[in-house]
C-alpha positions, 0 to 999 in steps of 0.5 A: 416517440412513435408507437407500434401497432404490431409487435415483432418478437424474436423466437425466445421472446415469442415463446414468453421466455426471458432472454438468455443469460450467458456467464457475463450476466451472472450476479454473485451473491453479495457477501462479506468477502470474495475469497474462494478455495484458491486461498488455501493454495496461496497459503500452502505457497506462502509456507514455502515462501516463508522458509525461502525468505528465512534462508535469504535473511540468514544469508544477508546477515552473514554477508554483512558480517563477512564484508565488515571483517574483509573491509575493516579487518582484512579477514575472511571470517563470519566472527562478529566484530565491531567497526570501532575496533578496526586497526585502519585508523584514518584509512577508515574514511576510504572504506565507505567510499570504495563500498559506495563505488562498488554499489554505484557500478552495480546499480549502473551496470546491474539494476537501478532498482537496487538503489534506495532503502527497499520498501518504496521499490517494493511498493512500486512493484506492487502498485505498477509493476504487477507484482513482478520483481526480477531475478537480478534484483533478487540477487543484487539487492541483498548483495549491495546492501551487504556491501553498503552496510558491511563497509560502514553505511549507517543503515539497517538490514530490514529494508533490503530484506523486505525487498529481497523477501518480496522478490523471493515471493514474487519469483516463486509466484511467477513460476505459477499461473496466478493473477497479479493480485495473487502474486502481490499476496505472495510478494508481501508474504515474502516481505513479511517473512523476511522482516520476521526472520531478521527481527523475530516480530511476526505480529508487526510484520503482518501489520506492516504488510497491512499498513504499508504494502497490501493496499487492501484488506482481503483474506486472499492477501491477509492469510498468506502473509500470516502463513509466511510470517508464522513459518519464518517465526518458527524457523528462525529459532533453528538459525538465530537466537529465539529470545527478543532481540532487544530484551527490555522490561521497563514501565511507567504507571498510567497517570495524567502527568504520564499521559502528557509526558507520552504525548510530548515525546510523540510530538517531539518524534513527529517533528523529528520525523519531519526533519529527517525526511526533509534531510533525506530529500533535500540531500537527494535534491542537491545530488540531482544538481551535480554535473556528474552521472548518478553512479558517482553520487554514492561515492560522495555520500560514502566519503561523508560516512567515512569522515562521520565514522572518524568523529563517532565510529559508533554511527557507522553500520547497523548499530544494534549495540547502540540500541542496547545502550539506549535501552539500558540508559547508559549513554550520557547526554553528550554521547547520545547527542553526538550519535544522533547528530553524526548518524543523522547526517551521514544517513541522510547524505548516503541515503540521498546519494542513492546507495543501498540500505534500510531505514528501520534500524537507524529510526530506532537509533534516532528515536532512542537517542532523542528519547534519551536527550528528553529524559531529564525534562520528563517525569521519572521513569525506568532507565531507557523508558523514554528511549523506548518510546522514542524508538517506536514513535519515531518509527511510527511517525516516519513510516506512518505506521503507528500500529506496526510501530507499537507492536514492533517495539513490544515484540522487539523487547518483550515488554508488553507493559509498555503497550499504552505508552507506546500506542500513545507516543506512536499515535501522536507522532503519526498525527504530527507527520500526517498534518505536517507532511504530505508524503512520508519517507517511503512515498515521497521517492514514489511520488517523485517518479510520477506515481500517486498513492494514497495510504487511506483505506475505506469502503468502496462506495460502489460495494455499498450501493445497489443498481436499483439505487442509481438506475434511472427511468429509461427511454426505449425503442419499440422493437417493431420499428423498422430501420428506417423509423430508427434512423429518422428518430436518431436524426430528429431533435427528439434524440437525446442519448447515444443508445437505447434499449430495444424492447417488445410491447410487454417491455422485454429487452431484445437489444440495444440500438446506438448512434453507431449502429445508425451511422453504420446503416447510413454508410451502407444504405444500399445494403440495408433494408430500411423496411426491416424490423429493428428486432430482426437487425439487432444480433448482438446480445446486450449486457444486462444489469439486475436491480439487486446487483451491487453497483460495483459488480455492474461497473466491473462488467461494463468496464470489461465489455466496454459498455457505457449504458446498461439496461436493467431487467428484472427476472422475467427480462422486462426493462425496469431501468438504465444505468449509464457511466454518469449514473455510476458516479451517483454512489461516489458522489454520496461518499463525497458528500459524507466527507464534505457536507457538515451539519449540526444534526441535533440542533437542527432537530430541536429547531424543527421540533420547535418550528413544527405547528401544532395540529388540532385535537380530533376532538376539537 
């Protein structure tokens, strides 16, 4: 590279001042969190979202009761009546068919997003929809779910209310100037508040948000969720019974046989989770092959539900009374088996047909019934104990949310003594499904729509490395070069990169020159003075990096400005390094190596000590 005998400096450089730094060059002070005062505003809005979600949940529960009474008793009433007591007889078969026809019409001419069990739709809105849910979905989702469950659909209300509560949070957020990330926090806050309002489980709702919906761990998102769930828990007592929904006090003292039996239950529930997931999506695949429009699929599912209801009426509807019976231990083997088989079949077919309803309450029933069936093979415990473990483990394994399932069972029953057994069973069920299935029942639907998501959270390697760790020693061009010299250099064989920093004799960076600049000068050869000094021609202020800057921050600034190579300067503005896009991958490569490379470090260290030659004594 030619060297200059005379250096030209721009005015600011000639006076000895470092380059001027605009806001795009500011380097924030690294810290544990990125939260600022806006989180207080989000927390205040979340309190409003929590209140709105409680009201929505109350309306949904009343709509389900109203639809049940109209469909099975012909009464316009809010009195809670069991489906099994309906006087319709064989006419009960037609009720789910009519209900599913209504849902198909609502989905076809209203919004297709009301199909399914709610949580995948909420995840999809968060990941690819900028956390925006329309008012139409907010209205049609609870209405369609009320029709589905009220006409015998074997679903729970939690999935729809999570979607509806999320829609409430999203709609409120859309009326305010917020970022997509802030809207996400309020959407998830509404979902957690809705779940709390239905079940009275604020801690489990917060954990559900963390394990399933937020896809991050930040104060900006966590604190609004806590506020919304807390507000919902407090206001729920004004409308619903504040006691645990399924009060239970069974327990089992820890011992080696007990641990082994808890593990067996977790393994059984994990295998059951895989089977249920395969049933749902296997059925969906069969419906995809039908030569009719998807609007009619729910009717076929409704027919299966109606026929299943004739065999076992207890399998219809939400089935909270079944959970009570399972925890009380008063279902005989045959009754538990019939409930499990019939409800699993009609649930899988109905859900696969694209109707509207939740999965949480059915999972509790499936796990509880399977736990009851395993009771004779397991050590002695309190009545309903194995059903309780089955409920939580089935939920934890199927939804891939073991902590949520553990705490959910404790809050739902008020039984804190079962914490350890629940944790063991849920963890084993989770491990089983993670190893057996690539996707869960929640994420498989999203994957089938062409969206890949990962449920593994880990520290960003870009936020753990400094620019000085990845920058390279740069090639640079002297600011005293002429435009002609620069063009000749880019046309020579010595040219290796697309762009270079332009520096003065004391290494102060005055700009960047690129291949694109040279091509522009060549195309304007009649207008560009080839004898002009390079420092005079460059007018655009370059983007600078700092050695003590986090790689993630610099990468964000490079992406925002569409820049692929950035000079790294010290406090005096002198060039100390260069970072290109490929250099950013060095931080990522370290994480890959940590996951891939395996070594027996202790053995290697002992081997090195043994192989180390002895050194002579200074006295020798």
